[in-house]
C-alpha positions as CSV (number, residue, x, y, z in Angstrom):
1,M,2.6,-7.5,-38.2
2,I,3.4,-8.6,-34.9
3,Q,5.9,-11.4,-36.9
4,N,8.4,-8.5,-37.4
5,Y,9.5,-7.9,-34.1
6,K,10.2,-11.4,-32.7
7,K,13.0,-9.8,-30.1
8,E,10.4,-7.6,-28.4
9,V,7.4,-10.0,-28.4
10,T,10.4,-12.5,-27.0
11,L,10.8,-10.3,-24.6
12,L,7.1,-9.4,-23.5
13,G,6.8,-13.1,-23.4
14,A,9.4,-13.1,-20.8
15,I,8.0,-10.2,-18.7
16,F,4.6,-11.7,-18.7
17,A,5.8,-15.3,-17.6
18,L,7.4,-13.6,-14.7
19,K,4.1,-11.7,-14.2
20,L,2.3,-14.8,-13.4
21,L,5.2,-16.0,-11.4
22,I,4.6,-13.0,-9.4
23,L,1.1,-13.6,-9.0
24,T,1.4,-16.8,-7.9
25,L,4.3,-16.8,-5.4
26,L,2.4,-13.6,-3.8
27,P,0.7,-13.9,-0.7
28,L,-3.2,-13.1,-0.6
29,T,-3.2,-9.3,0.4
30,G,-5.7,-7.9,3.1
31,D,-7.4,-5.9,0.4
32,E,-8.1,-8.8,-1.8
33,A,-9.6,-10.9,0.9
34,Y,-11.2,-7.5,1.6
35,F,-12.7,-8.0,-1.7
36,I,-13.2,-11.9,-1.8
37,K,-15.6,-10.9,1.6
38,W,-17.3,-8.7,-0.5
39,A,-18.5,-11.3,-3.2
40,D,-19.0,-13.7,-0.4
41,N,-22.0,-11.4,0.5
42,L,-23.3,-10.3,-2.6
43,S,-24.9,-7.1,-2.5
44,M,-26.1,-3.9,-4.5
45,G,-23.2,-2.3,-3.0
46,Y,-20.7,-2.1,-0.2
47,Y,-19.2,0.6,2.5
48,D,-16.4,1.4,0.9
49,H,-17.1,1.6,-2.6
50,P,-19.4,1.1,-5.6
51,P,-19.5,-3.1,-6.3
52,M,-18.5,-3.9,-9.1
53,V,-14.7,-5.8,-8.0
54,G,-16.9,-7.8,-6.0
55,W,-19.6,-8.8,-8.7
56,V,-16.5,-9.6,-10.7
57,I,-15.2,-11.9,-8.3
58,Y,-18.6,-13.6,-7.3
59,L,-18.7,-14.8,-11.0
60,M,-15.5,-15.5,-10.9
61,S,-15.5,-17.8,-8.3
62,H,-18.2,-19.9,-10.1
63,I,-15.7,-21.6,-12.2
64,A,-12.4,-21.5,-9.6
65,D,-12.5,-20.1,-5.9
66,S,-9.0,-19.2,-5.8
67,H,-7.6,-15.8,-5.1
68,I,-4.5,-16.6,-7.7
69,F,-7.5,-17.4,-10.5
70,F,-8.9,-14.2,-9.4
71,R,-5.8,-12.3,-10.3
72,L,-6.5,-13.5,-13.9
73,F,-8.5,-10.8,-14.3
74,A,-5.9,-8.3,-13.7
75,V,-3.7,-9.9,-16.5
76,V,-6.7,-9.9,-18.5
77,T,-6.9,-6.0,-18.1
78,T,-3.2,-5.4,-18.8
79,F,-3.8,-7.1,-22.6
80,V,-7.0,-5.0,-22.5
81,A,-5.1,-1.5,-21.9
82,A,-2.9,-2.6,-24.3
83,F,-5.3,-3.1,-26.9
84,V,-7.5,-0.1,-26.2
85,I,-3.8,1.9,-26.4
86,Y,-3.6,0.4,-29.8
87,K,-6.8,0.6,-31.3
88,I,-7.1,4.4,-30.3
89,A,-3.6,5.3,-31.7
90,L,-4.7,3.7,-34.9
91,L,-8.4,5.4,-34.7
92,Y,-6.4,8.9,-34.7
93,N,-4.1,7.9,-37.6
94,V,-0.6,7.1,-35.8
95,D,1.0,4.6,-38.2
96,E,0.2,1.2,-37.3
97,K,3.9,0.4,-36.2
98,K,3.9,3.4,-33.9
99,A,0.7,2.3,-32.6
100,L,1.9,-1.1,-31.9
101,F,5.1,-0.4,-30.0
102,T,3.1,2.3,-28.5
103,S,1.4,-0.9,-26.6
104,F,4.3,-2.6,-26.4
105,I,5.9,0.3,-24.3
106,F,3.0,-0.2,-22.0
107,L,3.4,-4.2,-21.6
108,A,7.4,-3.7,-20.8
109,S,6.6,-1.3,-18.1
110,P,6.8,-1.9,-14.3
111,V,3.3,-0.6,-13.9
112,D,1.8,-3.4,-16.0
113,V,3.6,-6.3,-13.9
114,L,2.8,-4.1,-11.0
115,L,-1.0,-4.7,-12.2
116,S,-1.3,-8.2,-10.3
117,L,-3.6,-7.6,-7.7
118,M,-7.7,-8.0,-7.8
119,T,-8.6,-5.0,-6.7
120,N,-11.5,-2.1,-7.5
121,D,-8.8,-0.3,-9.6
122,V,-8.1,-3.2,-12.1
123,A,-11.9,-3.4,-12.5
124,L,-11.6,0.4,-12.9
125,L,-9.3,0.4,-15.7
126,F,-10.5,-2.7,-17.6
127,F,-14.7,-0.6,-17.8
128,S,-13.0,2.4,-18.3
129,S,-10.6,1.7,-21.0
130,L,-13.1,-0.3,-23.3
131,G,-16.1,2.1,-22.5
132,T,-13.7,4.7,-24.1
133,L,-12.9,3.0,-27.0
134,F,-16.5,2.2,-27.8
135,L,-17.4,6.3,-27.3
136,L,-14.4,7.2,-29.5
137,Y,-15.4,4.5,-32.3
138,S,-19.2,6.4,-32.0
139,L,-18.1,9.4,-33.1
140,E,-15.8,8.1,-35.9
141,K,-18.0,4.9,-37.1
142,R,-20.8,4.5,-38.8
143,E,-22.1,2.2,-36.7
144,W,-22.3,4.8,-34.3
145,F,-25.6,3.2,-31.9
146,G,-24.1,-0.2,-31.5
147,Y,-20.7,1.7,-30.3
148,A,-22.7,4.0,-28.1
149,L,-24.6,1.2,-26.4
150,L,-21.4,-0.5,-25.2
151,A,-19.9,2.9,-24.6
152,G,-22.2,3.6,-22.2
153,V,-22.4,-0.3,-20.4
154,F,-18.8,-0.2,-20.0
155,L,-18.2,3.2,-18.7
156,G,-21.2,2.5,-16.4
157,S,-19.7,-0.6,-14.9
158,A,-16.5,1.6,-14.8
159,F,-18.9,4.6,-12.4
160,L,-19.4,1.2,-10.1
161,S,-15.9,0.3,-9.7
162,K,-15.0,3.6,-8.2
163,Y,-16.1,7.6,-8.4
164,F,-12.5,8.5,-9.9
165,A,-14.8,7.2,-13.2
166,I,-16.6,11.2,-12.7
167,F,-13.4,12.9,-13.9
168,L,-12.7,10.6,-17.1
169,L,-16.3,11.0,-17.9
170,F,-16.1,14.3,-17.6
171,S,-13.0,14.5,-19.5
172,L,-14.7,12.9,-22.5
173,L,-17.7,15.1,-22.5
174,V,-15.7,18.2,-22.8
175,F,-13.4,16.5,-25.5
176,T,-16.6,15.5,-27.7
177,L,-18.2,18.5,-27.3
178,L,-15.5,20.3,-28.3
179,I,-13.9,18.6,-30.9
180,Y,-17.2,16.8,-32.7
181,K,-19.8,19.5,-31.6
182,T,-23.4,18.7,-32.8
183,K,-22.1,15.6,-34.4
184,A,-21.3,14.1,-30.6
185,I,-24.8,15.1,-29.8
186,K,-26.8,11.8,-30.8
187,S,-23.7,9.6,-29.1
188,V,-23.9,11.8,-25.9
189,L,-27.4,11.5,-25.3
190,V,-27.2,7.7,-25.7
191,V,-24.1,7.0,-23.5
192,S,-25.8,9.7,-21.0
193,V,-29.1,7.7,-20.3
194,I,-27.1,4.4,-20.0
195,V,-24.9,5.8,-17.3
196,S,-27.8,7.2,-16.0
197,L,-28.9,4.1,-15.0
198,F,-26.3,3.1,-13.2
199,I,-25.3,6.0,-11.2
200,A,-29.5,5.6,-10.3
201,Q,-28.3,2.0,-9.3
202,N,-25.5,3.4,-6.7
203,L,-27.8,6.3,-5.7
204,Y,-30.6,3.7,-4.9
205,F,-28.3,1.8,-2.5
206,N,-26.8,4.6,-0.8
207,Y,-30.5,6.1,-0.3
208,N,-31.2,2.6,1.5
209,S,-27.7,2.3,3.5
210,C,-27.0,5.2,5.3
211,W,-24.9,7.1,2.1
212,N,-22.2,4.7,3.2
213,N,-19.8,5.6,-0.4
214,I,-20.9,9.0,-0.4
215,L,-20.0,9.5,3.6
216,F,-17.1,7.4,2.8
217,N,-15.2,8.9,0.3
218,F,-16.1,12.9,0.3
219,F,-16.7,12.8,4.0
220,A,-14.7,10.0,6.1
221,R,-11.9,9.9,4.1
222,T,-10.5,13.4,4.4
223,Q,-11.4,14.9,7.3
224,D,-8.0,14.1,8.6
225,S,-6.5,16.3,5.8
226,S,-3.7,19.1,6.3
227,Y,-1.3,20.6,3.9
228,N,1.6,18.4,3.2
229,I,4.4,19.5,0.7
230,G,5.7,16.1,0.9
231,S,2.4,14.5,-0.6
232,V,2.9,17.0,-3.6
233,L,6.5,16.2,-3.8
234,G,5.5,12.3,-3.9
235,Y,2.7,13.1,-6.3
236,F,5.3,14.5,-9.0
237,G,7.6,11.0,-8.2
238,L,4.5,8.9,-9.1
239,I,3.9,10.6,-12.6
240,L,8.1,10.1,-13.3
241,Y,7.6,6.4,-12.0
242,I,4.6,5.9,-14.5
243,L,6.7,7.7,-17.4
244,T,10.3,6.3,-16.4
245,P,13.1,9.3,-16.8
246,W,14.0,7.8,-19.7
247,G,10.1,8.6,-21.1
248,A,9.8,11.6,-19.3
249,Y,13.1,13.1,-21.3
250,Y,11.8,12.2,-24.7
251,L,8.2,13.4,-24.1
252,F,10.4,16.5,-23.0
253,K,12.2,16.6,-26.5
254,T,9.2,16.1,-28.7
255,E,6.9,18.2,-30.8
256,F,3.5,17.1,-29.9
257,E,1.3,17.9,-33.4
258,K,-2.0,19.1,-32.3
259,I,-4.2,16.5,-33.7
260,T,-7.4,15.0,-32.5
261,L,-5.5,12.4,-30.5
262,F,-3.3,15.0,-29.1
263,K,-6.9,16.9,-27.7
264,L,-8.2,13.7,-26.6
265,L,-5.1,13.4,-24.2
266,L,-5.0,16.8,-23.5
267,S,-8.6,16.9,-22.3
268,I,-7.9,13.4,-20.2
269,L,-4.4,14.0,-19.1
270,G,-5.4,17.7,-18.6
271,V,-8.3,17.3,-16.0
272,A,-6.5,14.3,-14.0
273,F,-3.6,16.0,-13.5
274,F,-5.1,18.8,-12.3
275,I,-7.3,17.4,-9.8
276,F,-4.8,15.5,-8.3
277,L,-2.2,18.3,-8.2
278,I,-5.4,20.2,-6.0
279,V,-5.8,16.8,-3.9
280,S,-1.8,16.3,-3.6
281,L,-1.7,19.6,-1.3
282,K,-3.7,17.6,1.4
283,N,-3.5,14.5,0.7
284,K,-1.2,11.3,-0.1
285,I,-1.6,10.6,-3.9
286,G,-1.3,6.5,-4.5
287,L,-0.1,4.7,-7.9
288,H,-3.5,3.0,-7.9
289,W,-5.2,6.7,-8.4
290,F,-3.7,6.8,-12.1
291,L,-4.4,3.3,-13.2
292,I,-7.7,4.7,-15.0
293,F,-5.6,7.0,-16.9
294,I,-2.8,4.8,-17.8
295,P,-3.8,4.0,-21.3
296,Y,-4.0,7.7,-22.1
297,I,-0.7,8.5,-20.4
298,F,1.1,6.2,-22.8
299,L,-0.1,7.2,-25.4
300,L,1.7,10.0,-25.0
301,F,4.4,8.2,-26.3
302,A,2.7,7.0,-29.5
303,F,4.0,10.7,-30.8
304,L,7.8,9.3,-30.8
305,Q,9.4,9.0,-33.7
306,N,10.4,5.1,-34.2
307,E,13.9,4.7,-32.6
308,K,13.2,6.9,-29.3
309,Q,10.1,4.1,-29.3
310,L,12.4,1.4,-29.5
311,K,14.9,2.7,-27.1
312,L,12.2,3.7,-25.1
313,F,10.7,-0.5,-24.8
314,R,14.2,-1.5,-24.7
315,Y,14.7,0.5,-21.2
316,N,11.6,-0.2,-19.9
317,A,12.0,-3.9,-20.1
318,I,15.2,-3.6,-18.6
319,F,13.8,-1.3,-15.7
320,T,10.8,-3.9,-15.3
321,F,13.4,-7.0,-15.0
322,V,14.9,-5.4,-12.2
323,H,12.0,-5.1,-10.8
324,A,10.6,-8.4,-11.2
325,A,13.7,-9.8,-10.0
326,I,14.0,-7.8,-6.9
327,L,9.8,-9.0,-6.0
328,I,10.8,-12.9,-6.7
329,T,13.8,-12.8,-4.9
330,I,12.1,-11.1,-1.6
331,L,8.9,-13.5,-2.1
332,L,11.1,-16.7,-2.4
333,L,13.1,-15.8,1.0
334,P,12.1,-18.1,3.8
335,T,9.9,-15.9,6.4
336,S,12.3,-16.9,9.4
337,I,15.1,-14.7,8.2
338,L,12.7,-11.6,9.0
339,K,12.1,-13.5,12.5
340,E,13.4,-9.7,13.9
341,H,11.3,-7.7,11.9
342,K,9.0,-5.6,13.9
343,K,6.2,-6.8,11.4
344,Y,7.0,-10.6,11.7
345,S,3.9,-11.7,13.0
346,D,2.1,-9.7,9.7
347,I,4.7,-11.7,7.8
348,V,3.9,-15.4,9.2
349,M,-0.3,-14.4,9.2
350,Y,-0.4,-13.6,5.1
351,T,2.6,-16.4,4.3
352,Q,1.4,-19.1,6.5
353,P,-2.6,-18.4,6.8
354,K,-3.4,-22.2,7.1
355,A,-1.0,-23.0,10.3
356,L,-2.8,-19.9,12.2
357,C,-6.6,-21.6,11.3
358,G,-5.1,-24.9,12.8
359,E,-4.1,-22.8,16.2
360,L,-7.7,-21.1,15.9
361,E,-9.3,-24.3,15.5
362,K,-8.7,-24.4,19.3
363,F,-11.2,-21.8,20.2
364,D,-15.0,-23.4,19.5
365,D,-16.4,-20.2,19.7
366,E,-19.2,-19.4,16.6
367,R,-17.5,-16.2,15.7
368,I,-13.9,-15.0,17.0
369,F,-13.5,-11.1,16.8
370,T,-10.0,-9.4,15.8
371,Y,-9.2,-5.3,15.0
372,S,-8.7,-5.0,11.4
373,Y,-10.8,-5.8,8.5
374,S,-7.3,-7.2,6.4
375,T,-7.1,-9.5,9.6
376,A,-10.5,-10.5,9.7
377,S,-10.9,-11.1,5.8
378,L,-7.6,-12.7,5.5
379,L,-8.6,-15.1,8.4
380,S,-12.4,-15.9,7.4
381,H,-11.3,-16.6,3.8
382,Y,-8.6,-19.2,4.6
383,C,-10.3,-20.7,7.9
384,Q,-13.5,-20.6,6.2
385,R,-15.4,-19.1,9.5
386,D,-16.9,-16.1,10.8
387,I,-14.0,-13.6,11.9
388,T,-15.3,-10.2,12.6
389,V,-14.0,-6.9,13.5
390,L,-15.0,-5.2,16.9
391,F,-12.8,-2.7,18.9
392,N,-12.1,-1.0,15.7
393,N,-12.7,3.2,15.2
394,S,-10.8,3.0,11.9
395,K,-12.5,4.9,9.0
396,Y,-11.3,1.5,6.4
397,G,-13.1,-1.6,5.8
398,R,-16.4,-1.5,7.9
399,L,-18.5,-4.2,6.0
400,D,-18.8,-5.7,9.1
401,D,-20.9,-2.7,10.5
402,K,-23.5,-4.4,8.0
403,L,-23.2,-8.0,8.6
404,F,-23.0,-8.3,12.5
405,D,-25.2,-6.6,14.9
406,V,-23.1,-5.7,18.0
407,R,-26.1,-6.4,20.4
408,D,-26.1,-10.0,19.8
409,I,-23.1,-10.4,22.3
410,A,-24.5,-8.5,24.9
411,G,-23.5,-9.9,28.3
412,K,-21.9,-13.0,26.3
413,D,-18.1,-14.5,26.4
414,I,-16.1,-13.5,23.3
415,T,-12.8,-14.4,22.0
416,L,-10.2,-11.7,21.1
417,F,-7.3,-12.5,18.4
418,N,-5.0,-9.9,17.5
419,K,-1.4,-9.5,15.5
420,R,-0.1,-7.8,18.8
421,E,-0.5,-7.8,22.4
422,V,-3.9,-7.2,23.6
423,N,-4.8,-3.8,25.4
424,S,-6.1,-4.9,28.6
425,K,-7.4,-1.6,29.3
426,E,-9.8,-1.5,26.5
427,L,-11.2,-5.0,27.9
428,Q,-11.6,-3.6,31.4
429,N,-14.0,-1.4,30.0
430,V,-16.3,-3.5,28.4
431,C,-15.9,-7.2,30.2
432,S,-16.9,-8.1,33.1
433,S,-13.5,-9.9,33.6
434,F,-10.7,-11.0,31.3
435,E,-8.7,-13.7,30.0
436,L,-5.2,-13.3,28.1
437,D,-3.4,-15.9,26.5
438,S,-0.7,-16.5,23.6
439,F,0.5,-18.8,21.1
440,E,3.3,-19.1,18.5
441,V,3.7,-19.9,14.6
442,D,7.0,-20.1,13.0
443,G,8.4,-18.3,15.8
444,A,5.8,-15.3,15.9
445,T,3.9,-14.6,18.9
446,F,0.3,-13.9,18.4
447,Y,-2.1,-13.1,21.1
448,S,-5.9,-14.1,22.3
449,A,-8.3,-12.8,24.9
450,K,-11.5,-14.2,26.4
451,C,-13.3,-11.5,27.5
452,I,-16.2,-12.6,29.8
453,G,-19.7,-10.8,30.1
454,F,-19.2,-8.3,26.9
455,D,-21.0,-4.6,28.5
456,Y,-23.0,-3.8,25.2
457,G,-23.9,-0.7,26.8
458,E,-19.8,0.5,27.6
459,Y,-19.4,-0.4,24.4
460,K,-21.8,1.6,22.7
461,K,-20.6,4.5,24.7
462,R,-16.8,4.1,23.7
463,Y,-17.1,2.2,19.8
464,L,-20.5,3.0,18.2
465,D,-21.1,6.6,19.2
466,F,-17.3,7.3,17.9
467,Q,-18.2,6.0,14.5
468,N,-22.2,7.3,14.6
469,E,-20.8,10.4,15.1
470,N,-17.7,10.0,12.3
471,F,-18.8,7.3,9.9
472,Y,-22.6,7.6,9.8
473,N,-23.3,11.1,10.3
474,I,-25.4,11.9,7.5
475,P,-25.6,15.5,6.2
476,S,-30.0,16.9,6.5
477,W,-29.8,17.8,3.1
478,L,-29.3,13.8,2.7
479,P,-32.6,11.8,2.2
480,V,-32.4,8.6,3.8
481,V,-34.9,5.8,3.2
482,A,-32.8,3.5,5.5
483,C,-30.0,3.0,7.5
484,Y,-29.0,-0.1,9.5
485,F,-26.4,1.1,11.7
486,K,-28.7,4.1,13.1
487,E,-32.0,1.5,12.7
488,R,-30.1,-1.0,15.1
489,Y,-28.1,1.5,17.8
490,Y,-29.9,4.7,17.4
491,Q,-33.4,4.0,17.1
């Protein structure tokens, strides 16, 4: 059937080629480097989120240890999402031509192009999409048991990708019980048993690791929240961006048939959009929040008439080519024309990390310290040496809390590196004395400091005590077997 749509397939091929070019040109990001650090330190779980993206990168690293190769998982995920869109549409009696074009509309959208980075949201989309498809198959096809097993494994893996999977799991439970009633019970039981094993794994990790994921996701990252009308408007703006203005207009003019597919989408998107609206009252909603729901957002276009689908496909393709042209132009610009930019040092660090590593080789320390997880992760990856976060009270990216014991450098001399000028007042508090220096890479100035006689006691008072109170303050109602942070510094 695809042979009947040579023009459309050619356009998608061009978009795919541009996407490959973008993911090749785009420098390794701080978050990607952080997840590579997860893979380099394989564990049952990590501070911020469940571990699946780290496990995926770990497995892929046995084939090729390259961030460009790791990004191919994101490319595969976009095709998986398109496949799931097509198959769910067919499952609920959408015309094959409409089902195919619905998946084409997704592949021609800017969202597909922006799915180029290797993040935990990509792993979430991959596993949740297939898990949902297998669950629906278990409800509609005779071979229900095998599909229910697969649904449990993939939805459980989605949970181990990010806690956002809970919203989807709840939506699917409501949908299956309301629509399929007693017929759904056997599938729901099988899926629930398997998913519970994945949940148990995560609970076991948290039970033995300071309840990291729970404290970060439900306490630390929400403690500074406040009502903000701007975040609410931004939330609606993101919905409009994902649908595109013309897509939203077509949906507004469409009369939706109250078929099973509509009820599925209403269950999933109704729950998701309502929860996101509540969250947006106090928190900024990012585009990545929507990724798990992307297949169901685009399945709305299965209700459009054929000519509207064709127009939407073409408009989306044009919109995507504009995105790609802008991104590629920016990525091909010489960094030197941005010398006056206030974050020029960041630009140089991300685009020329190996040159920076060459400069860092003059420090013969076993370990260099820096101030942010993105810098530490990026340079650890490229420089192939230990670069660890210190002097940092951010709630994000605290893997080094587990990997490094600050007591090991008590009374020692250490080297600090930073993209910004080093704060001498900070050093006065925790160093017997210190020496400041700087160096340049391609016109960008970077800074270093030699802290002589690191005062662990003073550092504990100014940093570890704050971190203990804000990031490791475990509620009394949570049982604890082990907590590396408290065992090191407070027992």
